[in-house]
N, CA, C, O and the ligand as a Tripos MOL2 file, in Angstrom:
@<TRIPOS>MOLECULE
protein
  237   235    60     0     0
PROTEIN
NO_CHARGES

@<TRIPOS>ATOM
      1 N          80.3800   40.1020  114.0820 N.3       1 MET1
      2 CA         80.4090   39.7350  112.6600 C.3       1 MET1
      3 C          81.8250   39.9320  112.1140 C.2       1 MET1
      4 O          82.4130   41.0060  112.2400 O.2       1 MET1
      5 N          82.3350   38.9090  111.5260 N.am      2 ILE2
      6 CA         83.6870   38.9670  110.9780 C.3       2 ILE2
      7 C          83.6120   39.3550  109.5080 C.2       2 ILE2
      8 O          82.7930   38.8390  108.7470 O.2       2 ILE2
      9 N          84.4810   40.2680  109.1350 N.am      3 GLN3
     10 CA         84.5000   40.7320  107.7610 C.3       3 GLN3
     11 C          85.6150   40.0290  107.0000 C.2       3 GLN3
     12 O          86.7440   39.9430  107.4840 O.2       3 GLN3
     13 N          85.3070   39.5350  105.8310 N.am      4 LEU4
     14 CA         86.3060   38.8680  104.9990 C.3       4 LEU4
     15 C          86.9090   39.8680  104.0330 C.2       4 LEU4
     16 O          86.1990   40.4750  103.2320 O.2       4 LEU4
     17 N          88.2140   40.0360  104.1090 N.am      5 ILE5
     18 CA         88.9020   41.0010  103.2490 C.3       5 ILE5
     19 C          89.8770   40.2640  102.3510 C.2       5 ILE5
     20 O          90.7150   39.4990  102.8290 O.2       5 ILE5
     21 N          89.7690   40.4920  101.0640 N.am      6 GLU6
     22 CA         90.6940   39.8700  100.1320 C.3       6 GLU6
     23 C          92.0110   40.6420  100.1550 C.2       6 GLU6
     24 O          92.0330   41.8450   99.8920 O.2       6 GLU6
     25 N          93.0930   39.9610  100.4660 N.am      7 ASP7
     26 CA         94.3930   40.6070  100.6010 C.3       7 ASP7
     27 C          95.4200   39.8560   99.7660 C.2       7 ASP7
     28 O          95.8500   38.7590  100.1230 O.2       7 ASP7
     29 N          95.8020   40.4590   98.6570 N.am      8 ASN8
     30 CA         96.7770   39.8150   97.7760 C.3       8 ASN8
     31 C          98.1570   40.4430   97.8950 C.2       8 ASN8
     32 O          99.0760   40.1030   97.1500 O.2       8 ASN8
     33 N          98.2910   41.3710   98.8490 N.am      9 ARG9
     34 CA         99.5820   42.0660   98.9670 C.3       9 ARG9
     35 C         100.6040   41.2360   99.7380 C.2       9 ARG9
     36 O         101.8050   41.3270   99.4820 O.2       9 ARG9
     37 N         100.1290   40.4280  100.6810 N.am     10 THR10
     38 CA        101.0580   39.6240  101.4680 C.3      10 THR10
     39 C         100.8380   38.1520  101.1740 C.2      10 THR10
     40 O          99.7090   37.7160  100.9430 O.2      10 THR10
     41 N         101.9130   37.3950  101.1820 N.am     11 ALA11
     42 CA        101.8120   35.9620  100.9300 C.3      11 ALA11
     43 C         101.4810   35.2420  102.2340 C.2      11 ALA11
     44 O         102.1030   35.5330  103.2560 O.2      11 ALA11
     45 N         100.5360   34.3250  102.2350 N.am     12 PRO12
     46 CA        100.2470   33.5500  103.4430 C.3      12 PRO12
     47 C         101.4450   32.6650  103.7970 C.2      12 PRO12
     48 O         102.1920   32.2300  102.9200 O.2      12 PRO12
     49 N         101.6120   32.4090  105.0810 N.am     13 LEU13
     50 CA        102.7170   31.5710  105.5260 C.3      13 LEU13
     51 C         102.2430   30.1420  105.7310 C.2      13 LEU13
     52 O         101.1380   29.8990  106.2160 O.2      13 LEU13
     53 N         103.0960   29.2040  105.3520 N.am     14 CYS14
     54 CA        102.8220   27.8060  105.6530 C.3      14 CYS14
     55 C         102.9540   27.5960  107.1680 C.2      14 CYS14
     56 O         103.9550   28.0170  107.7490 O.2      14 CYS14
     57 N         101.9740   26.9590  107.8230 N.am     15 PRO15
     58 CA        102.0790   26.7500  109.2750 C.3      15 PRO15
     59 C         103.1650   25.7530  109.6600 C.2      15 PRO15
     60 O         103.5210   25.6550  110.8350 O.2      15 PRO15
     61 N         103.6920   25.0200  108.7000 N.am     16 HIS16
     62 CA        104.6800   23.9790  109.0050 C.3      16 HIS16
     63 C         106.1130   24.4810  108.8310 C.2      16 HIS16
     64 O         106.9220   24.3800  109.7540 O.2      16 HIS16
     65 N         106.4270   25.0160  107.6630 N.am     17 CYS17
     66 CA        107.8000   25.4640  107.4160 C.3      17 CYS17
     67 C         107.9250   26.9790  107.5840 C.2      17 CYS17
     68 O         109.0290   27.5200  107.5310 O.2      17 CYS17
     69 N         106.7910   27.6650  107.7870 N.am     18 GLU18
     70 CA        106.7470   29.1090  108.0320 C.3      18 GLU18
     71 C         107.3900   29.9170  106.9120 C.2      18 GLU18
     72 O         107.8860   31.0200  107.1430 O.2      18 GLU18
     73 N         107.3820   29.3770  105.7200 N.am     19 LYS19
     74 CA        107.8300   30.1250  104.5570 C.3      19 LYS19
     75 C         106.5930   30.6560  103.8290 C.2      19 LYS19
     76 O         105.5210   30.0580  103.9130 O.2      19 LYS19
     77 N         106.7370   31.7620  103.1240 N.am     20 PRO20
     78 CA        105.5930   32.2690  102.3630 C.3      20 PRO20
     79 C         105.1350   31.2460  101.3350 C.2      20 PRO20
     80 O         105.9410   30.6460  100.6230 O.2      20 PRO20
     81 N         103.8350   31.0640  101.2760 N.am     21 LEU21
     82 CA        103.2820   30.0940  100.3310 C.3      21 LEU21
     83 C         103.2740   30.7140   98.9360 C.2      21 LEU21
     84 O         102.4470   31.5730   98.6300 O.2      21 LEU21
     85 N         104.1960   30.2700   98.1070 N.am     22 LYS22
     86 CA        104.2070   30.7420   96.7260 C.3      22 LYS22
     87 C         103.3460   29.8370   95.8680 C.2      22 LYS22
     88 O         102.6350   30.2980   94.9740 O.2      22 LYS22
     89 N         103.4180   28.5470   96.1470 N.am     23 THR23
     90 CA        102.5910   27.6030   95.4180 C.3      23 THR23
     91 C         101.9360   26.6510   96.4090 C.2      23 THR23
     92 O         102.5370   26.2630   97.4110 O.2      23 THR23
     93 N         100.7220   26.2900   96.1180 N.am     24 VAL24
     94 CA        100.0300   25.2630   96.8840 C.3      24 VAL24
     95 C          99.7680   24.1200   95.9180 C.2      24 VAL24
     96 O          99.1190   24.3030   94.8880 O.2      24 VAL24
     97 N         100.2740   22.9460   96.2540 N.am     25 SER25
     98 CA        100.0500   21.7840   95.4090 C.3      25 SER25
     99 C          98.7690   21.0980   95.8430 C.2      25 SER25
    100 O          98.3620   21.2000   97.0010 O.2      25 SER25
    101 N          98.1360   20.4020   94.9190 N.am     26 CYS26
    102 CA         96.9460   19.6550   95.3020 C.3      26 CYS26
    103 C          96.9500   18.3060   94.6220 C.2      26 CYS26
    104 O          97.4900   18.1310   93.5300 O.2      26 CYS26
    105 N          96.3330   17.3630   95.2990 N.am     27 GLN27
    106 CA         96.1840   16.0230   94.7470 C.3      27 GLN27
    107 C          94.7200   15.6360   94.8080 C.2      27 GLN27
    108 O          94.0230   15.9440   95.7740 O.2      27 GLN27
    109 N          94.2620   14.9570   93.7700 N.am     28 ARG28
    110 CA         92.8770   14.5230   93.7260 C.3      28 ARG28
    111 C          92.7330   13.2160   94.4980 C.2      28 ARG28
    112 O          93.5100   12.2820   94.3000 O.2      28 ARG28
    113 N          91.7640   13.1540   95.3540 N.am     29 ILE29
    114 CA         91.5120   11.9470   96.1320 C.3      29 ILE29
    115 C          90.1420   11.4180   95.7520 C.2      29 ILE29
    116 O          89.1620   12.1630   95.7200 O.2      29 ILE29
    117 N          90.0830   10.1350   95.4670 N.am     30 LYS30
    118 CA         88.7910    9.5280   95.1870 C.3      30 LYS30
    119 C          88.3210    8.7970   96.4420 C.2      30 LYS30
    120 O          88.9950    7.8870   96.9250 O.2      30 LYS30
    121 N          87.1920    9.1860   96.9540 N.am     31 SER31
    122 CA         86.6360    8.5280   98.1240 C.3      31 SER31
    123 C          85.2020    8.1330   97.8350 C.2      31 SER31
    124 O          84.6470    8.4690   96.7890 O.2      31 SER31
    125 N          84.6080    7.4110   98.7820 N.am     32 SER32
    126 CA         83.2160    7.0080   98.5960 C.3      32 SER32
    127 C          82.2900    8.2110   98.6140 C.2      32 SER32
    128 O          81.1520    8.1280   98.1510 O.2      32 SER32
    129 N          82.7670    9.3240   99.1430 N.am     33 LEU33
    130 CA         81.9500   10.5350   99.2070 C.3      33 LEU33
    131 C          82.1350   11.4050   97.9680 C.2      33 LEU33
    132 O          81.5100   12.4590   97.8420 O.2      33 LEU33
    133 N          82.9850   10.9650   97.0630 N.am     34 GLY34
    134 CA         83.2210   11.7420   95.8630 C.3      34 GLY34
    135 C          84.6650   12.1780   95.7790 C.2      34 GLY34
    136 O          85.4930   11.7940   96.6050 O.2      34 GLY34
    137 N          84.9560   12.9760   94.7830 N.am     35 VAL35
    138 CA         86.3250   13.4430   94.5840 C.3      35 VAL35
    139 C          86.6060   14.6080   95.5250 C.2      35 VAL35
    140 O          85.8180   15.5500   95.6150 O.2      35 VAL35
    141 N          87.7030   14.5370   96.2070 N.am     36 ARG36
    142 CA         88.1370   15.6310   97.0630 C.3      36 ARG36
    143 C          89.5530   16.0070   96.6930 C.2      36 ARG36
    144 O          90.2500   15.2660   95.9980 O.2      36 ARG36
    145 N          89.9670   17.1630   97.1640 N.am     37 PHE37
    146 CA         91.3140   17.6260   96.8650 C.3      37 PHE37
    147 C          92.0860   17.8310   98.1530 C.2      37 PHE37
    148 O          91.5970   18.4430   99.1030 O.2      37 PHE37
    149 N          93.2980   17.3090   98.1650 N.am     38 LEU38
    150 CA         94.1800   17.4840   99.3090 C.3      38 LEU38
    151 C          95.2130   18.5400   98.9350 C.2      38 LEU38
    152 O          95.9020   18.4110   97.9230 O.2      38 LEU38
    153 N          95.3180   19.5670   99.7380 N.am     39 TYR39
    154 CA         96.2290   20.6740   99.4630 C.3      39 TYR39
    155 C          97.4640   20.5680  100.3410 C.2      39 TYR39
    156 O          97.3600   20.2940  101.5360 O.2      39 TYR39
    157 N          98.6110   20.7800   99.7610 N.am     40 PHE40
    158 CA         99.8380   20.7340  100.5460 C.3      40 PHE40
    159 C         100.8260   21.7850  100.0690 C.2      40 PHE40
    160 O         100.7890   22.2400   98.9260 O.2      40 PHE40
    161 N         101.7170   22.1550  100.9960 N.am     41 CYS41
    162 CA        102.7270   23.1700  100.7250 C.3      41 CYS41
    163 C         103.6530   22.6890   99.6150 C.2      41 CYS41
    164 O         104.0860   21.5370   99.6190 O.2      41 CYS41
    165 N         103.9550   23.5670   98.6700 N.am     42 GLY42
    166 CA        104.8190   23.1980   97.5690 C.3      42 GLY42
    167 C         106.2780   23.0720   97.9790 C.2      42 GLY42
    168 O         107.0920   22.5320   97.2290 O.2      42 GLY42
    169 N         106.6140   23.5700   99.1750 N.am     43 GLN43
    170 CA        108.0170   23.5430   99.6000 C.3      43 GLN43
    171 C         108.3060   22.4080  100.5700 C.2      43 GLN43
    172 O         109.2710   21.6680  100.3770 O.2      43 GLN43
    173 N         107.4850   22.2530  101.6160 N.am     44 CYS44
    174 CA        107.7710   21.1870  102.5900 C.3      44 CYS44
    175 C         106.8510   19.9860  102.4000 C.2      44 CYS44
    176 O         107.0510   18.9520  103.0380 O.2      44 CYS44
    177 N         105.8580   20.1040  101.5450 N.am     45 ARG45
    178 CA        104.9300   19.0330  101.1810 C.3      45 ARG45
    179 C         104.0430   18.5800  102.3400 C.2      45 ARG45
    180 O         103.4550   17.5000  102.2760 O.2      45 ARG45
    181 N         103.9390   19.3770  103.3840 N.am     46 LYS46
    182 CA        103.0330   19.0170  104.4640 C.3      46 LYS46
    183 C         101.6130   19.4580  104.1090 C.2      46 LYS46
    184 O         101.4020   20.4580  103.4230 O.2      46 LYS46
    185 N         100.6720   18.6970  104.5870 N.am     47 THR47
    186 CA         99.2860   18.9140  104.1890 C.3      47 THR47
    187 C          98.7030   20.1550  104.8570 C.2      47 THR47
    188 O          98.8500   20.3560  106.0630 O.2      47 THR47
    189 N          98.0470   20.9700  104.0630 N.am     48 LEU48
    190 CA         97.4130   22.1800  104.5800 C.3      48 LEU48
    191 C          95.9290   21.9630  104.8410 C.2      48 LEU48
    192 O          95.3510   22.5750  105.7380 O.2      48 LEU48
    193 N          95.3220   21.0920  104.0540 N.am     49 GLY49
    194 CA         93.8930   20.8710  104.2520 C.3      49 GLY49
    195 C          93.3060   20.0350  103.1350 C.2      49 GLY49
    196 O          93.9510   19.7600  102.1230 O.2      49 GLY49
    197 N          92.0710   19.6430  103.3470 N.am     50 VAL50
    198 CA         91.3480   18.8480  102.3680 C.3      50 VAL50
    199 C          90.0470   19.5760  102.0600 C.2      50 VAL50
    200 O          89.3640   20.0620  102.9620 O.2      50 VAL50
    201 N          89.7140   19.6450  100.7860 N.am     51 SER51
    202 CA         88.4760   20.3010  100.4170 C.3      51 SER51
    203 C          87.2970   19.4520  100.8450 C.2      51 SER51
    204 O          87.3380   18.2240  100.7660 O.2      51 SER51
    205 N          86.2490   20.1160  101.2980 N.am     52 HIS52
    206 CA         85.0600   19.3880  101.7310 C.3      52 HIS52
    207 C          83.9700   19.4230  100.6760 C.2      52 HIS52
    208 O          82.8590   18.9330  100.8760 O.2      52 HIS52
    209 N          84.3170   20.0040   99.5720 N.am     53 ARG53
    210 CA         83.3570   20.0230   98.4740 C.3      53 ARG53
    211 C          83.6930   18.8990   97.5120 C.2      53 ARG53
    212 O          84.7630   18.2930   97.5770 O.2      53 ARG53
    213 N          82.7640   18.6410   96.6280 N.am     54 LYS54
    214 CA         82.9790   17.5380   95.6890 C.3      54 LYS54
    215 C          83.9560   17.9100   94.5960 C.2      54 LYS54
    216 O          84.4590   17.0250   93.9030 O.2      54 LYS54
    217 N          84.2360   19.1680   94.4190 N.am     55 GLY55
    218 CA         85.1610   19.5920   93.3810 C.3      55 GLY55
    219 C          85.0730   21.0880   93.2150 C.2      55 GLY55
    220 O          84.2670   21.7530   93.8670 O.2      55 GLY55
    221 N          85.8930   21.6060   92.3540 N.am     56 PHE56
    222 CA         85.8850   23.0450   92.1440 C.3      56 PHE56
    223 C          84.6170   23.5110   91.4350 C.2      56 PHE56
    224 O          84.1750   24.6460   91.6130 O.2      56 PHE56
    225 N          84.0460   22.6370   90.6410 N.am     57 TRP57
    226 CA         82.9420   23.0500   89.8060 C.3      57 TRP57
    227 C          81.5860   22.7750   90.4320 C.2      57 TRP57
    228 O          80.5750   23.3480   90.0260 O.2      57 TRP57
    229 N          81.5720   21.8920   91.4270 N.am     58 MET58
    230 CA         80.3080   21.5190   92.0440 C.3      58 MET58
    231 C          80.2310   22.0990   93.4540 C.2      58 MET58
    232 O          81.2470   22.4590   94.0500 O.2      58 MET58
    233 N          79.0460   22.1790   93.9570 N.am     59 GLY59
    234 CA         78.8140   22.5740   95.3400 C.3      59 GLY59
    235 C          79.1390   24.0220   95.5680 C.2      59 GLY59
    236 O          78.9970   24.5180   96.6860 O.2      59 GLY59
    237 ZN        105.5660   24.3540  104.1720 Zn       60 ZN60
@<TRIPOS>BOND
     1     1     2 1
     2     2     3 1
     3     3     4 2
     4     3     5 am
     5     5     6 1
     6     6     7 1
     7     7     8 2
     8     7     9 am
     9     9    10 1
    10    10    11 1
    11    11    12 2
    12    11    13 am
    13    13    14 1
    14    14    15 1
    15    15    16 2
    16    15    17 am
    17    17    18 1
    18    18    19 1
    19    19    20 2
    20    19    21 am
    21    21    22 1
    22    22    23 1
    23    23    24 2
    24    23    25 am
    25    25    26 1
    26    26    27 1
    27    27    28 2
    28    27    29 am
    29    29    30 1
    30    30    31 1
    31    31    32 2
    32    31    33 am
    33    33    34 1
    34    34    35 1
    35    35    36 2
    36    35    37 am
    37    37    38 1
    38    38    39 1
    39    39    40 2
    40    39    41 am
    41    41    42 1
    42    42    43 1
    43    43    44 2
    44    43    45 am
    45    45    46 1
    46    46    47 1
    47    47    48 2
    48    47    49 am
    49    49    50 1
    50    50    51 1
    51    51    52 2
    52    51    53 am
    53    53    54 1
    54    54    55 1
    55    55    56 2
    56    55    57 am
    57    57    58 1
    58    58    59 1
    59    59    60 2
    60    59    61 am
    61    61    62 1
    62    62    63 1
    63    63    64 2
    64    63    65 am
    65    65    66 1
    66    66    67 1
    67    67    68 2
    68    67    69 am
    69    69    70 1
    70    70    71 1
    71    71    72 2
    72    71    73 am
    73    73    74 1
    74    74    75 1
    75    75    76 2
    76    75    77 am
    77    77    78 1
    78    78    79 1
    79    79    80 2
    80    79    81 am
    81    81    82 1
    82    82    83 1
    83    83    84 2
    84    83    85 am
    85    85    86 1
    86    86    87 1
    87    87    88 2
    88    87    89 am
    89    89    90 1
    90    90    91 1
    91    91    92 2
    92    91    93 am
    93    93    94 1
    94    94    95 1
    95    95    96 2
    96    95    97 am
    97    97    98 1
    98    98    99 1
    99    99   100 2
   100    99   101 am
   101   101   102 1
   102   102   103 1
   103   103   104 2
   104   103   105 am
   105   105   106 1
   106   106   107 1
   107   107   108 2
   108   107   109 am
   109   109   110 1
   110   110   111 1
   111   111   112 2
   112   111   113 am
   113   113   114 1
   114   114   115 1
   115   115   116 2
   116   115   117 am
   117   117   118 1
   118   118   119 1
   119   119   120 2
   120   119   121 am
   121   121   122 1
   122   122   123 1
   123   123   124 2
   124   123   125 am
   125   125   126 1
   126   126   127 1
   127   127   128 2
   128   127   129 am
   129   129   130 1
   130   130   131 1
   131   131   132 2
   132   131   133 am
   133   133   134 1
   134   134   135 1
   135   135   136 2
   136   135   137 am
   137   137   138 1
   138   138   139 1
   139   139   140 2
   140   139   141 am
   141   141   142 1
   142   142   143 1
   143   143   144 2
   144   143   145 am
   145   145   146 1
   146   146   147 1
   147   147   148 2
   148   147   149 am
   149   149   150 1
   150   150   151 1
   151   151   152 2
   152   151   153 am
   153   153   154 1
   154   154   155 1
   155   155   156 2
   156   155   157 am
   157   157   158 1
   158   158   159 1
   159   159   160 2
   160   159   161 am
   161   161   162 1
   162   162   163 1
   163   163   164 2
   164   163   165 am
   165   165   166 1
   166   166   167 1
   167   167   168 2
   168   167   169 am
   169   169   170 1
   170   170   171 1
   171   171   172 2
   172   171   173 am
   173   173   174 1
   174   174   175 1
   175   175   176 2
   176   175   177 am
   177   177   178 1
   178   178   179 1
   179   179   180 2
   180   179   181 am
   181   181   182 1
   182   182   183 1
   183   183   184 2
   184   183   185 am
   185   185   186 1
   186   186   187 1
   187   187   188 2
   188   187   189 am
   189   189   190 1
   190   190   191 1
   191   191   192 2
   192   191   193 am
   193   193   194 1
   194   194   195 1
   195   195   196 2
   196   195   197 am
   197   197   198 1
   198   198   199 1
   199   199   200 2
   200   199   201 am
   201   201   202 1
   202   202   203 1
   203   203   204 2
   204   203   205 am
   205   205   206 1
   206   206   207 1
   207   207   208 2
   208   207   209 am
   209   209   210 1
   210   210   211 1
   211   211   212 2
   212   211   213 am
   213   213   214 1
   214   214   215 1
   215   215   216 2
   216   215   217 am
   217   217   218 1
   218   218   219 1
   219   219   220 2
   220   219   221 am
   221   221   222 1
   222   222   223 1
   223   223   224 2
   224   223   225 am
   225   225   226 1
   226   226   227 1
   227   227   228 2
   228   227   229 am
   229   229   230 1
   230   230   231 1
   231   231   232 2
   232   231   233 am
   233   233   234 1
   234   234   235 1
   235   235   236 2
@<TRIPOS>SUBSTRUCTURE
     1 MET1         2 RESIDUE 1 A MET
     2 ILE2         6 RESIDUE 1 A ILE
     3 GLN3        10 RESIDUE 1 A GLN
     4 LEU4        14 RESIDUE 1 A LEU
     5 ILE5        18 RESIDUE 1 A ILE
     6 GLU6        22 RESIDUE 1 A GLU
     7 ASP7        26 RESIDUE 1 A ASP
     8 ASN8        30 RESIDUE 1 A ASN
     9 ARG9        34 RESIDUE 1 A ARG
    10 THR10       38 RESIDUE 1 A THR
    11 ALA11       42 RESIDUE 1 A ALA
    12 PRO12       46 RESIDUE 1 A PRO
    13 LEU13       50 RESIDUE 1 A LEU
    14 CYS14       54 RESIDUE 1 A CYS
    15 PRO15       58 RESIDUE 1 A PRO
    16 HIS16       62 RESIDUE 1 A HIS
    17 CYS17       66 RESIDUE 1 A CYS
    18 GLU18       70 RESIDUE 1 A GLU
    19 LYS19       74 RESIDUE 1 A LYS
    20 PRO20       78 RESIDUE 1 A PRO
    21 LEU21       82 RESIDUE 1 A LEU
    22 LYS22       86 RESIDUE 1 A LYS
    23 THR23       90 RESIDUE 1 A THR
    24 VAL24       94 RESIDUE 1 A VAL
    25 SER25       98 RESIDUE 1 A SER
    26 CYS26      102 RESIDUE 1 A CYS
    27 GLN27      106 RESIDUE 1 A GLN
    28 ARG28      110 RESIDUE 1 A ARG
    29 ILE29      114 RESIDUE 1 A ILE
    30 LYS30      118 RESIDUE 1 A LYS
    31 SER31      122 RESIDUE 1 A SER
    32 SER32      126 RESIDUE 1 A SER
    33 LEU33      130 RESIDUE 1 A LEU
    34 GLY34      134 RESIDUE 1 A GLY
    35 VAL35      138 RESIDUE 1 A VAL
    36 ARG36      142 RESIDUE 1 A ARG
    37 PHE37      146 RESIDUE 1 A PHE
    38 LEU38      150 RESIDUE 1 A LEU
    39 TYR39      154 RESIDUE 1 A TYR
    40 PHE40      158 RESIDUE 1 A PHE
    41 CYS41      162 RESIDUE 1 A CYS
    42 GLY42      166 RESIDUE 1 A GLY
    43 GLN43      170 RESIDUE 1 A GLN
    44 CYS44      174 RESIDUE 1 A CYS
    45 ARG45      178 RESIDUE 1 A ARG
    46 LYS46      182 RESIDUE 1 A LYS
    47 THR47      186 RESIDUE 1 A THR
    48 LEU48      190 RESIDUE 1 A LEU
    49 GLY49      194 RESIDUE 1 A GLY
    50 VAL50      198 RESIDUE 1 A VAL
    51 SER51      202 RESIDUE 1 A SER
    52 HIS52      206 RESIDUE 1 A HIS
    53 ARG53      210 RESIDUE 1 A ARG
    54 LYS54      214 RESIDUE 1 A LYS
    55 GLY55      218 RESIDUE 1 A GLY
    56 PHE56      222 RESIDUE 1 A PHE
    57 TRP57      226 RESIDUE 1 A TRP
    58 MET58      230 RESIDUE 1 A MET
    59 GLY59      234 RESIDUE 1 A GLY
    60 ZN60       237 GROUP 0 **** ****
């Protein structure tokens, strides 16, 4: 069983530019499956991931 620990003391690193993630940018994508969000590094603009939920407020 893996335990999830909230850790705000260290900044996560971007896997692409390996700089600490200070900001994560997001863009709204409209698809046939609903609205999704694409997250990308604020420094190198490479994509970190896409949300699989319909939005922040739903699901
Ligand atoms: Zn980056």
